[in-house]
C-alpha positions in Angstrom: 23.1 6.3 -0.3 24.4 3.0 -1.6 22.4 0.7 -3.9 23.1 -3.0 -3.6 21.4 -6.0 -5.2 21.2 -7.8 -1.8 19.5 -6.6 1.4 22.0 -5.5 4.1 21.5 -5.0 7.8 21.2 -1.2 7.3 19.0 -1.3 4.2 16.3 1.3 4.2 14.1 0.0 1.4 13.6 -2.2 -1.6 13.5 -0.3 -4.9 11.9 -1.5 -8.1 11.9 0.6 -11.3 10.3 0.4 -14.7 9.7 2.7 -17.6 6.3 4.3 -17.7 4.2 6.7 -19.8 2.3 8.1 -16.7 2.6 11.8 -15.8 5.5 12.6 -13.5 4.9 13.4 -9.8 4.7 17.1 -9.0 5.7 18.7 -5.7 3.0 20.8 -3.8 5.6 23.3 -2.6 6.0 25.8 -5.5 9.7 26.6 -4.8 10.6 22.9 -4.7 8.6 22.2 -7.9 10.4 25.0 -9.7 13.8 23.5 -8.5 12.6 20.0 -9.7 11.8 21.4 -13.1 14.9 23.5 -13.5 17.6 21.0 -12.5 17.7 17.4 -13.8 19.3 16.1 -10.6 16.3 17.5 -8.7 13.9 15.2 -10.6 14.5 12.7 -7.9 12.9 14.8 -5.1 9.7 12.8 -5.0 11.7 9.6 -4.6 13.9 11.2 -1.9 10.8 12.3 -0.1 9.5 8.7 0.1 12.9 7.4 1.3 13.2 10.1 4.0 9.7 9.5 5.3 10.5 5.7 5.3 7.1 5.0 3.8 6.2 2.8 0.9 4.9 4.2 -2.3 5.5 5.1 -5.9 7.3 8.0 -7.5 6.9 8.7 -11.2 10.0 10.6 -12.3 10.9 12.4 -15.5 13.4 10.4 -17.4 13.4 11.1 -21.1 11.3 13.5 -23.2 9.1 10.6 -24.2 9.0 8.5 -21.0 9.2 8.5 -17.2 10.4 6.0 -14.7 8.0 4.4 -12.2 10.0 3.8 -9.0 8.3 1.7 -6.3 9.6 1.8 -2.7 9.0 -0.9 -0.1 10.5 -0.1 3.3 12.6 -2.8 5.0 11.2 -4.0 8.3 
């Protein structure tokens, strides 16, 4: 995945992010949730799920001990 400031012909989605104090998204599958909690890189699983499904939505991801990041996805047409 490549992030660019401008939309390209093969762009999948527009991504906006902001700091948040909302609770992070949890994963219904217990094994994936355990993985998400155990490995910092796996914190992005809720975001990757949105991108893979090519649906719009919001993912609240763990970021720091005192804040999260609110990532909004808008699919490209």
